[in-house]
C-alpha positions in Angstrom: 0.0 0.0 0.0 1.3 3.5 -0.9 0.4 6.7 0.8 0.9 10.0 -1.1 0.7 13.4 0.4 1.9 17.0 0.3 3.5 18.7 3.2 1.3 21.5 4.5 3.6 24.5 3.9 2.8 28.0 2.8 6.1 28.5 1.0 6.0 26.6 -2.3 9.7 26.9 -3.0 10.9 25.7 0.4 13.4 23.1 -1.0 15.4 25.5 -3.2 15.6 27.8 -0.2 16.8 24.9 2.0 19.3 24.0 -0.6 20.6 27.6 -0.7 20.6 28.5 2.9 20.7 25.4 5.0 24.5 25.3 5.4 27.2 27.3 3.8 29.2 24.2 3.1 27.2 21.4 1.4 29.5 18.7 2.6 27.9 19.1 6.0 25.0 16.8 4.8 27.1 13.7 5.5 28.0 14.8 9.0 24.3 15.4 9.7 23.1 12.1 8.3 25.8 10.0 10.0 25.2 11.8 13.3 21.5 10.9 13.0 22.4 7.3 12.4 24.7 7.4 15.5 21.8 8.9 17.6 19.5 6.1 16.5 22.1 3.5 17.5 22.8 5.2 20.8 19.0 5.3 21.6 18.8 1.6 20.9 21.6 1.0 23.4 19.8 3.0 26.1 16.6 1.1 25.5 18.5 -2.2 25.7 20.1 -1.1 29.0 16.7 -0.3 30.5 15.2 -3.6 29.4 12.8 -2.1 26.8 14.7 -4.0 24.0 15.3 -7.7 24.6 18.0 -9.9 23.3 21.3 -9.5 21.5 21.6 -6.2 19.6 24.0 -7.7 17.1 26.4 -5.7 14.9 25.7 -2.0 15.5 28.1 -0.5 13.0 26.9 2.4 10.9 27.7 1.9 7.2 28.3 4.5 4.5 27.9 2.8 1.1 28.9 4.4 -2.2 27.5 3.1 -5.4 28.9 5.2 -8.2 27.2 3.1 -10.9 23.8 3.6 -9.4 24.6 7.2 -8.5 23.6 6.7 -4.8 25.2 7.3 -1.4 23.6 5.4 1.4 23.9 5.9 5.2 22.7 2.7 7.0 22.3 2.0 10.7 20.8 -0.8 12.9 19.4 1.6 15.4 15.8 2.1 16.6 14.2 2.6 13.2 10.8 4.2 12.6 7.3 3.2 12.0 5.1 4.8 9.3 3.5 7.0 12.0 6.9 8.1 13.2 8.0 9.0 9.7 4.8 11.1 9.3 5.6 12.8 12.6 9.3 13.4 12.5 9.9 13.8 8.8 6.7 15.4 7.5 5.6 17.5 10.4 8.3 18.5 12.8 11.2 18.9 10.4 9.1 20.6 7.7 7.5 23.0 10.2 11.0 23.8 11.3 12.0 24.4 7.8 9.1 26.7 7.1 9.7 28.7 10.3 13.3 29.1 9.3 12.4 30.3 5.8 9.9 32.8 7.1 12.2 34.2 9.7 15.5 34.3 7.8 14.8 34.4 4.1 17.1 36.9 2.4 19.0 37.7 5.6 22.8 37.5 5.7 24.2 34.7 7.7 21.0 32.6 7.6 23.0 29.5 7.0 24.7 29.9 10.4 21.6 29.8 12.5 19.9 26.8 10.9 20.8 24.6 13.9 17.9 26.1 15.8 15.4 24.3 13.6 16.4 20.6 13.6 16.8 20.3 9.9 19.7 17.9 9.8 17.9 15.3 7.6 16.9 17.9 5.0 20.5 18.8 4.4 20.4 15.7 2.2 18.4 17.7 -0.4 21.4 20.0 -0.9 23.1 17.3 -2.9 20.3 14.9 -4.0 17.7 14.8 -6.7 15.7 12.2 -4.8 15.9 10.9 -1.2 14.6 7.6 0.1 14.2 6.5 3.7 14.0 2.7 4.2 13.3 1.9 7.8 12.1 -0.9 10.2 11.4 0.0 13.8 12.7 -2.1 16.7 9.1 -2.3 18.1 7.6 -5.8 18.0 5.3 -6.4 15.1 6.5 -3.3 13.3 6.3 -3.2 9.5 9.0 -1.8 7.2 8.2 1.4 5.3 9.8 3.6 2.7 9.5 7.4 2.4 10.5 9.1 -0.8 10.7 12.6 -2.1 12.2 14.3 -5.1 12.8 17.6 -3.4 9.3 19.0 -3.7 6.7 19.2 -0.9 5.2 15.9 -2.4 6.2 12.6 -0.8 5.2 9.0 -0.9 5.2 6.3 1.8 5.1 2.6 0.8 5.3 -0.7 2.5 8.5 -2.6 1.8 10.3 -5.7 2.8 13.3 -5.1 5.1 15.0 -7.8 7.1 17.2 -5.6 9.4 16.1 -3.3 12.1 17.2 0.3 11.5 17.2 2.9 8.8 18.8 3.5 5.4 18.9 6.9 3.9 19.5 6.5 0.2 20.6 9.7 -1.6 20.3 9.8 -5.4 23.1 12.3 -6.0 22.1 15.3 -8.2 24.0 16.3 -11.4 25.5 19.3 -9.8 26.9 17.3 -6.8 28.6 14.4 -8.5 31.7 15.0 -6.4 29.9 13.2 -3.6 30.1 10.0 -5.6 33.9 10.1 -5.5 35.5 7.7 -2.9 38.2 10.2 -1.9 35.7 13.0 -1.4 33.4 11.0 0.8 36.4 9.5 2.7 37.7 13.0 3.4 34.4 14.2 4.7 34.1 11.2 7.0 37.6 11.7 8.3 37.0 15.4 9.0 33.6 15.2 10.8 33.1 11.6 12.0 36.6 10.6 13.1 35.6 10.2 16.7 31.9 9.4 16.7 31.0 6.9 19.4 29.8 4.0 17.2 32.0 2.3 14.6 31.5 3.6 11.1 32.3 1.4 8.1 33.2 2.8 4.7 34.0 0.0 2.3 36.8 -2.5 3.0 40.5 -2.4 3.1 43.3 -5.0 2.6 45.7 -5.8 5.5 48.5 -8.3 6.0 48.0 -11.1 8.5 49.8 -14.3 9.3 48.9 -17.2 7.0 46.4 -19.3 9.0 48.1 -22.4 7.6 51.2 -21.5 9.5 53.4 -21.8 6.3 56.8 -20.2 6.7 59.1 -18.3 4.4 62.9 -18.8 3.7 63.6 -16.9 6.9 61.5 -19.3 9.0 58.9 -16.5 9.5 55.2 -17.2 9.1 54.1 -15.9 5.7 51.8 -13.0 5.4 48.6 -13.1 3.4 46.2 -10.4 2.2 43.0 -10.2 4.2 40.0 -8.0 3.3 38.5 -6.4 6.4 35.9 -3.6 7.2 37.4 -0.2 6.7 36.5 1.5 10.1 37.1 5.2 9.7 36.7 6.3 13.3 38.0 5.9 16.8 34.8 5.5 18.9 36.7 5.9 22.2 39.0 8.9 21.9 41.1 10.0 24.8 38.9 12.9 25.9 35.9 10.6 26.4 37.9 8.5 28.9 38.7 9.1 32.5 42.2 10.7 33.1 43.0 7.9 35.5 42.6 5.4 32.6 45.2 7.0 30.4 49.0 7.0 30.4 51.2 9.8 29.2 52.1 7.7 26.2 48.4 7.3 25.4 47.9 11.1 25.5 50.9 11.4 23.1 49.4 8.8 20.8 46.2 10.7 20.7 48.1 13.9 19.9 49.7 12.1 16.9 46.2 10.9 15.9 44.9 14.4 15.9 48.0 15.8 14.1 49.6 13.1 12.1 51.8 15.7 10.3 53.4 16.9 13.6 57.0 15.8 14.2 57.2 16.9 17.8 55.5 15.7 20.9 53.7 18.4 22.9 55.2 19.8 26.1 52.3 18.5 28.3 48.5 18.3 28.3 45.4 19.3 30.3 42.4 17.0 30.6 39.1 18.9 30.9 36.2 17.1 32.6 33.3 19.2 33.9 29.7 18.3 34.4 28.5 21.4 36.3 27.3 24.1 35.7 27.9 23.0 32.1 29.1 19.9 30.3 32.6 20.0 29.0 35.3 17.4 28.2 38.5 17.7 26.2 42.2 17.4 26.1 44.3 20.5 25.4 48.0 20.2 24.5 50.8 22.8 24.8 52.8 22.7 21.6 56.4 23.8 21.4 56.0 27.4 20.3 59.0 28.7 18.3 60.6 32.0 18.8 59.1 33.2 15.5 55.7 32.7 17.1 54.2 30.4 14.6 50.6 31.2 15.5 48.2 28.6 14.0 44.8 29.3 15.4 43.0 26.3 13.8 44.5 23.6 16.0 41.8 23.3 18.6 38.9 21.1 17.3 35.4 21.7 18.6 33.1 18.7 19.0 29.6 18.2 20.3 29.0 14.7 21.5 32.0 13.6 19.5 30.7 15.2 16.3 33.2 17.5 14.7 31.8 21.1 14.4 34.7 23.4 13.6 38.4 24.2 14.2 37.7 28.0 14.3 37.1 28.4 18.0 37.9 32.1 18.6 34.4 32.7 20.0 34.6 29.7 22.4 38.0 30.2 24.0 40.0 33.3 24.9 42.3 34.5 22.0 45.5 33.4 23.6 44.3 29.9 24.2 43.9 29.4 20.4 47.7 28.9 20.5 47.0 25.5 22.1 46.2 22.3 20.3 43.6 19.6 21.1 39.9 19.0 21.5 37.0 20.6 23.3 33.7 18.7 23.4 30.5 20.3 24.8 26.9 19.5 24.0 26.1 22.9 25.7 27.7 24.9 22.8 25.0 25.6 20.2 25.8 24.4 16.7 25.7 26.2 13.5 24.9 29.5 15.0 26.2 33.0 14.4 29.4 34.3 15.9 27.6 37.1 17.6 25.2 34.5 19.2 28.2 32.5 20.4 29.8 35.6 21.9 26.7 36.5 23.8 25.9 32.9 25.0 26.2 32.5 28.7 27.5 28.9 28.6 30.2 29.9 26.1 31.4 32.6 28.5 31.5 30.2 31.4 33.4 27.6 29.3 36.0 30.2 28.2 36.5 31.3 31.8 36.8 27.7 33.1 39.4 26.8 30.5 41.5 29.9 31.3 41.4 28.9 35.0 42.4 25.3 34.3 45.3 26.4 32.1 46.6 28.8 34.7 46.2 26.3 37.5 48.1 23.7 35.5 51.0 26.0 34.9 51.1 27.2 38.5 51.0 23.6 39.7 54.0 22.7 37.4 55.9 25.7 38.7 55.3 24.8 42.3 55.8 21.0 42.0 59.0 20.9 39.8 60.5 24.4 39.2 63.6 23.0 37.5 61.5 21.2 34.9 59.3 24.3 34.5 62.4 26.4 33.8 63.5 23.8 31.2 60.2 24.2 29.4 60.0 28.0 29.8 61.5 29.0 26.4 58.8 27.0 24.7 56.1 28.4 27.1 57.0 32.0 27.3 55.3 33.2 24.1 52.0 31.6 25.2 52.2 33.0 28.7 53.1 36.5 27.5 50.3 36.4 25.0 47.9 35.4 27.7 49.0 38.1 30.0 48.7 40.7 27.3 45.2 39.7 26.2 43.5 38.5 29.4 43.6 40.3 32.7 42.3 37.4 34.7 45.1 35.3 33.3 47.6 38.0 34.1 46.5 38.0 37.7 47.3 34.3 38.0 50.3 34.2 35.7 52.4 36.9 37.5 53.1 34.3 40.2 54.7 31.8 37.9 55.9 33.8 34.9 59.7 33.7 34.6 62.4 36.1 33.6 65.7 34.8 32.3 68.9 36.8 32.4 71.8 36.7 29.9 73.6 34.2 32.2 70.7 31.7 31.8 69.4 32.3 35.4 65.6 32.2 36.1 63.6 34.3 38.5 60.0 35.3 39.0 58.9 38.9 38.6 58.9 39.4 42.3 62.2 37.7 42.9 63.9 39.7 40.1 62.8 43.1 41.6 64.2 42.1 44.9 67.4 40.9 43.3 68.3 44.1 41.4 66.8 46.7 43.7 70.1 47.3 45.6 72.1 47.9 42.4 69.7 49.1 39.7 67.7 51.8 41.4 68.3 55.2 40.0 68.7 58.5 41.9 64.9 59.1 41.7 64.2 55.7 43.3 63.0 54.0 40.1 64.0 50.4 39.5 65.6 50.2 36.0 65.4 46.7 34.3 68.0 46.3 31.6 67.3 43.8 28.9 68.7 42.6 25.6 67.0 40.7 22.8 70.1 39.3 21.1 73.1 38.0 22.9 75.5 38.4 20.0 74.3 41.8 18.7 74.3 43.3 22.2 77.4 41.6 23.5 79.4 44.9 23.8 76.6 46.5 25.9 75.9 43.4 28.0 79.6 43.1 28.9 79.8 46.8 29.9 76.7 46.5 32.0 77.9 43.3 33.8 81.3 44.9 34.5 79.3 47.6 36.4 77.6 44.8 38.4 74.3 45.2 36.6 72.1 42.3 35.6 70.7 42.1 32.1 67.6 40.1 31.1 67.3 38.2 27.8 63.9 39.2 26.4 63.8 37.9 22.9 60.1 37.0 22.4 58.3 38.4 19.4 55.9 40.0 22.0 58.7 41.7 24.0 57.8 45.3 23.0 54.2 44.9 24.1 55.0 42.8 27.1 57.5 45.2 28.7 55.1 48.0 28.2 52.5 46.0 30.0 54.9 45.2 32.9 55.7 48.9 33.2 52.0 49.7 33.6 51.5 46.9 36.1 54.7 47.0 38.2 55.1 49.9 40.6 57.9 52.4 39.9 59.7 50.1 37.4 61.0 50.9 33.9 62.6 48.8 31.2 65.4 49.9 29.0 67.2 47.9 26.3 70.9 47.8 27.2 71.8 49.6 23.9 69.2 52.3 24.3 71.7 54.8 25.8 74.9 55.0 27.8 74.7 53.1 31.1 75.1 56.4 33.1 72.0 57.7 31.3 70.0 54.5 31.6 70.6 54.2 35.4 71.3 57.8 36.6 73.2 58.1 39.8 74.3 61.2 41.8 78.0 60.5 41.0 79.4 63.0 38.6 82.2 61.9 36.2 84.5 64.9 35.2 85.3 65.6 31.5 88.8 65.8 30.1 87.5 68.1 27.4 86.5 71.8 27.9 83.2 73.1 26.7 85.2 75.0 24.0 86.9 71.7 22.8 83.5 70.0 22.6 82.1 72.9 20.5 85.0 72.4 18.1 84.6 68.6 17.9 80.8 68.6 17.4 80.8 69.9 13.7 83.6 67.4 12.9 81.4 64.4 13.9 78.3 66.0 12.4 80.1 66.1 9.0 80.7 62.4 8.9 77.1 61.2 9.7 73.6 61.9 8.4 72.4 64.7 10.6 68.7 63.8 9.9 69.3 60.4 11.4 72.0 60.9 14.0 72.1 63.4 16.9 75.7 64.0 18.1 76.0 64.4 21.9 78.9 64.2 24.4 79.0 62.1 27.5 81.6 61.9 30.3 82.4 58.2 30.4 85.3 56.0 31.6 88.5 56.0 29.6 88.0 52.2 29.1 84.6 52.7 27.5 84.3 52.9 23.7 85.2 56.2 22.1 81.9 56.4 20.2 78.6 54.7 21.2 75.6 54.6 18.9 72.2 54.1 20.7 68.6 54.3 19.8 66.2 55.9 22.3 64.1 53.3 24.1 60.7 55.0 23.3 61.4 55.5 19.6 62.7 52.0 19.0 59.9 50.4 21.0 57.2 52.4 19.1 58.8 51.2 15.8 58.8 47.6 17.0 55.2 47.8 18.1 54.2 49.4 14.9 55.9 46.6 12.9 53.8 44.1 14.8 50.6 46.1 14.2 50.5 47.6 17.7 47.1 48.9 18.3 46.3 51.7 15.8 49.7 53.5 16.0 49.6 53.9 12.2 47.4 56.9 12.8 50.6 58.8 13.8 52.4 57.8 10.7 55.7 55.9 10.6 58.2 56.5 13.4 61.4 57.9 12.0 64.6 55.9 12.4 66.7 58.1 14.7 69.9 57.4 16.7 72.1 59.1 19.3 75.8 59.2 18.5 77.5 59.6 21.9 81.1 60.8 22.0 83.1 59.7 25.0 84.8 62.9 26.2 87.3 60.9 28.3 88.6 58.6 25.6 92.2 59.5 24.6 91.6 59.0 20.9 88.7 61.5 21.0 90.9 64.1 22.7 93.7 63.7 20.2 91.5 64.5 17.2 91.8 68.3 17.7 95.6 68.0 17.5 95.5 66.5 14.0 95.7 68.3 10.7 92.4 69.3 9.2 92.0 66.4 6.7 92.9 63.9 9.3 90.4 65.2 11.9 87.5 64.0 9.7 89.3 60.8 8.7 89.7 59.7 12.4 86.2 60.9 13.3 84.8 58.9 10.4 86.8 55.8 11.4 85.6 55.9 15.0 82.0 56.5 13.9 82.2 53.6 11.4 83.6 51.3 14.1 80.6 52.1 16.3 78.2 51.5 13.4 80.0 48.3 12.5 79.5 47.1 16.1 75.8 47.7 15.7 75.5 45.9 12.3 74.7 49.2 10.7 77.6 49.4 8.2 76.8 47.8 4.9 77.3 48.0 1.2 79.6 50.8 -0.2 80.1 52.2 3.3 81.5 48.9 4.6 83.8 48.6 1.5 85.1 52.2 2.1 85.6 51.4 5.8 87.6 48.3 5.0 89.8 50.2 2.5 90.4 53.0 4.9 91.3 50.6 7.7 93.9 49.0 5.5 95.4 52.4 4.7 95.6 53.3 8.4 97.3 50.1 9.2 99.9 50.8 6.5 
């Protein structure tokens, strides 16, 4: 017996609208249909556990069957199935009414495809790729008859009685001419691997050949049992991923194996992991991994995968977790996060905000625990952690409040201290005459070697701050720490960086300085260099080239896109050329003949530029030739 009917909808062109707006990416149809099959199977397990279904459930695998010749793609399960009445209710009434409500509310509105999840239209995603869809189903209920529902993408449908031996449901998609890509084995396999990799019921997609020991026991010339080809089911998913297990049931090696399963192209193990497991006030499970971040800050913000009940949703999780946590890798699974909804909805959702706050707390607690429990190990990991911690402190005030207890500073000697410890350490020696604590730092041990050595000879301590976030990070620390300033060790002479009450006398008179100044100004670009005189030690360099801290820091922040600073235009490249009034060579310049005055001044200036890596091209060639002449 066949039953024909028309779905009672006001909108005649509902299917074209579904096809256009249901999802922005048509491949989602397979995720939706396989997920429905998993749900039907899971419901059967629940009913069996409660005694409503008797006997052995048998093989519960979900199958995806591709028949290119017939032009069909079938999703088959052995779950609870449906009766004809249930088809009428769930397919013709509930889902269609949801579709009509969706069309009425969102037709023509931008982003409509993102809010479809409100309407329970998963099954109708099949019409995005199909010219005809059939449902063949047999309910688990005793005495139930098998039925088939069929529609060609119009509001008309037909239900017929059929013969079906197995309990469960088959969704048969007759793939449309404009969607033939979904009849390609590799395309379907790729979608299943992307969205269904960790669904909780085994999913079969065809078969594969593996090598097994010859059951006859026959051996080869090396006295090893021969291998034979065996065809087995191709199971595309891992139904029991690490995040779905209890932490006590997993070893460190199993966590690493799961990481390699998530990121097969990764060549490095993660530093460590955090297992999330919350059931109140929201549901959340997951495993987050700390990758080894490089100094170049290889930010890849698509490494956290979001799942809902083990169904992959997205790897764009910026609205779910705080920005800095997107540097982590791993999985978050929460049925409380709404699916396929707009980003603005996600940002306003109360559960999403709670989840983000909880993850931040768990990460901070984990780092603090590592610091307290094994500081030496934490220090070993610090170079790989610091970019992440600095990024978190810069972008999340709550994280900063927790991280300031365990964030580390490393000096040029490789010694580690916390923020509080370091301030106490340098306060006796690096407090200037106004009572401000001056923190000296370098970001390149080789390039700043001359300045670091001079500072250490004075008893000063120099931090190594070589993160790509350093310009922003030190500005934040200056705003948070009381009466503390940071200065790169090459930003000025040491006496100017840490000003003391001690006066160093000059061996040059003011008149001699006035005579020397135009000589040095002649040998440099006056728009780029400001010539100044400083009373330094005789053992200090005759000429020191420095770049003012503020100017250089603004340039660095601007290069990193530092918060709208482009409105001020580009910061000019400016340097101070500081002449040491107490160096014997400087004092001797005035005694030389006129031509030689400039030659010596230029040679000293070029030496200073060479030490800063600023002498290149023709200027470097000229310097080398002049040096050879002077040696002669």
